[in-house]
PALOVO-79696 format. One record per residue (C-alpha): z, y, x; residue in three letters; residue number from 1. Coordinates in Angstrom, 3 decimals. Last residue first. Layout:
% residues N
<site <Z Y X> 'ALA' NUM>,
...
This chain:
% residues 103
<site <-14.738 -33.818 15.136> 'SER' 103>,
<site <-15.315 -32.513 11.543> 'ARG' 102>,
<site <-11.714 -32.779 10.817> 'VAL' 101>,
<site <-10.676 -31.483 14.258> 'LEU' 100>,
<site <-13.222 -28.520 14.043> 'VAL' 99>,
<site <-11.795 -27.704 10.239> 'LEU' 98>,
<site <-8.189 -27.626 11.487> 'VAL' 97>,
<site <-9.179 -25.052 14.254> 'SER' 96>,
<site <-10.786 -22.884 11.615> 'SER' 95>,
<site <-8.399 -22.924 9.402> 'ARG' 94>,
<site <-5.530 -21.971 12.292> 'LEU' 93>,
<site <-7.582 -19.065 13.369> 'LYS' 92>,
<site <-8.095 -17.697 9.616> 'ARG' 91>,
<site <-4.286 -18.190 9.348> 'LEU' 90>,
<site <-3.787 -16.200 12.454> 'ALA' 89>,
<site <-5.927 -13.271 11.258> 'GLU' 88>,
<site <-4.229 -13.436 7.928> 'ALA' 87>,
<site <-0.858 -13.109 9.641> 'ASN' 86>,
<site <-2.174 -10.518 11.845> 'ARG' 85>,
<site <-3.662 -8.348 8.793> 'ILE' 84>,
<site <-0.137 -8.972 6.928> 'ALA' 83>,
<site <1.495 -7.478 9.743> 'ASP' 82>,
<site <-0.541 -4.423 10.058> 'LYS' 81>,
<site <0.225 -3.677 6.315> 'TRP' 80>,
<site <4.005 -4.113 6.772> 'THR' 79>,
<site <3.554 -1.863 9.812> 'LYS' 78>,
<site <1.767 0.696 7.898> 'ASP' 77>,
<site <4.043 0.653 4.965> 'ILE' 76>,
<site <7.325 1.256 7.436> 'ARG' 75>,
<site <5.750 3.782 9.671> 'ASN' 74>,
<site <4.293 5.816 6.840> 'LYS' 73>,
<site <7.464 5.948 4.553> 'HIS' 72>,
<site <7.482 9.619 3.601> 'GLU' 71>,
<site <3.620 9.725 4.542> 'TYR' 70>,
<site <3.331 6.850 1.472> 'TYR' 69>,
<site <5.598 8.683 -0.940> 'TYR' 68>,
<site <3.624 11.517 -1.220> 'SER' 67>,
<site <0.454 9.540 -0.868> 'LEU' 66>,
<site <1.707 7.670 -4.217> 'ALA' 65>,
<site <3.145 10.955 -5.824> 'ASP' 64>,
<site <-0.490 12.657 -5.156> 'HIS' 63>,
<site <-1.944 9.547 -6.917> 'VAL' 62>,
<site <0.664 9.349 -9.719> 'GLN' 61>,
<site <-0.001 13.116 -10.622> 'SER' 60>,
<site <-4.156 12.738 -10.626> 'LEU' 59>,
<site <-3.893 10.268 -13.428> 'ASN' 58>,
<site <-4.084 6.304 -12.992> 'LEU' 57>,
<site <-5.968 4.158 -15.566> 'HIS' 56>,
<site <-9.343 5.312 -14.251> 'PRO' 55>,
<site <-8.837 3.825 -10.884> 'LEU' 54>,
<site <-12.049 4.514 -9.165> 'ALA' 53>,
<site <-12.467 7.765 -10.788> 'ILE' 52>,
<site <-8.718 8.693 -9.996> 'VAL' 51>,
<site <-9.075 7.438 -6.425> 'VAL' 50>,
<site <-12.143 9.929 -6.469> 'ASP' 49>,
<site <-9.974 12.792 -7.237> 'GLU' 48>,
<site <-7.229 11.909 -4.803> 'PRO' 47>,
<site <-10.402 12.219 -2.510> 'SER' 46>,
<site <-11.776 9.251 -0.688> 'MET' 45>,
<site <-11.969 8.667 2.795> 'GLY' 44>,
<site <-11.951 4.907 2.992> 'MET' 43>,
<site <-9.413 4.618 5.497> 'VAL' 42>,
<site <-6.664 7.402 4.600> 'GLU' 41>,
<site <-7.707 7.849 0.807> 'TYR' 40>,
<site <-8.518 4.282 -0.335> 'ARG' 39>,
<site <-6.112 2.769 1.742> 'ILE' 38>,
<site <-3.385 5.223 0.881> 'ALA' 37>,
<site <-4.043 4.332 -2.776> 'ILE' 36>,
<site <-3.652 0.538 -2.354> 'ASP' 35>,
<site <-0.669 0.996 -0.045> 'LEU' 34>,
<site <1.229 2.791 -2.878> 'VAL' 33>,
<site <0.667 -0.655 -4.825> 'ARG' 32>,
<site <-1.353 -0.765 -8.034> 'ILE' 31>,
<site <0.485 -3.388 -10.049> 'GLY' 30>,
<site <1.028 -0.942 -12.808> 'THR' 29>,
<site <3.733 0.619 -15.105> 'GLY' 28>,
<site <5.302 2.606 -12.090> 'ALA' 27>,
<site <2.643 3.016 -9.231> 'ILE' 26>,
<site <3.739 0.526 -6.915> 'VAL' 25>,
<site <6.110 0.151 -3.861> 'PRO' 24>,
<site <6.177 -3.265 -2.343> 'GLU' 23>,
<site <8.888 -5.507 -4.172> 'GLY' 22>,
<site <6.897 -8.970 -3.867> 'GLY' 21>,
<site <3.879 -7.453 -5.690> 'ARG' 20>,
<site <6.131 -7.209 -8.881> 'ILE' 19>,
<site <9.102 -9.556 -9.455> 'GLU' 18>,
<site <10.912 -7.670 -6.361> 'LYS' 17>,
<site <10.709 -4.705 -8.013> 'ASP' 16>,
<site <9.967 -1.128 -6.379> 'MET' 15>,
<site <8.728 2.081 -8.319> 'THR' 14>,
<site <6.912 5.006 -7.538> 'ILE' 13>,
<site <5.812 7.644 -10.347> 'TYR' 12>,
<site <8.914 9.684 -10.470> 'PRO' 11>,
<site <9.122 9.854 -6.730> 'HIS' 10>,
<site <12.297 12.123 -5.697> 'GLN' 9>,
<site <12.531 13.579 -2.282> 'ILE' 8>,
<site <15.856 13.153 -0.580> 'GLU' 7>,
<site <17.032 16.475 0.230> 'LYS' 6>,
<site <17.459 17.510 4.015> 'VAL' 5>,
<site <20.245 19.864 4.634> 'SER' 4>,
<site <20.046 22.990 6.800> 'THR' 3>,
<site <23.227 24.575 7.339> 'SER' 2>,
<site <23.480 28.525 7.471> 'MET' 1>,
């Protein structure tokens, strides 16, 4: 008996370079998979809490976003961490420029 890995379909997730730079989003919205994952993982919200916070979403969409996130966790987390590092670098640069301007 051979085992095969099936590609899981995500009917609520889409990627389009014109929407959020091609990041995975819930179809028909600008809500990124990352936005859902942060609410769930970092903020400790339940899927039901996410629907209350974002009432234009339904529970199926939230669960699909979480499923997609866990399948692509390393890549999505890396993108998020890179964005945080870039923001911190820009803040430091801005602070340095302000110090020079004020001197």
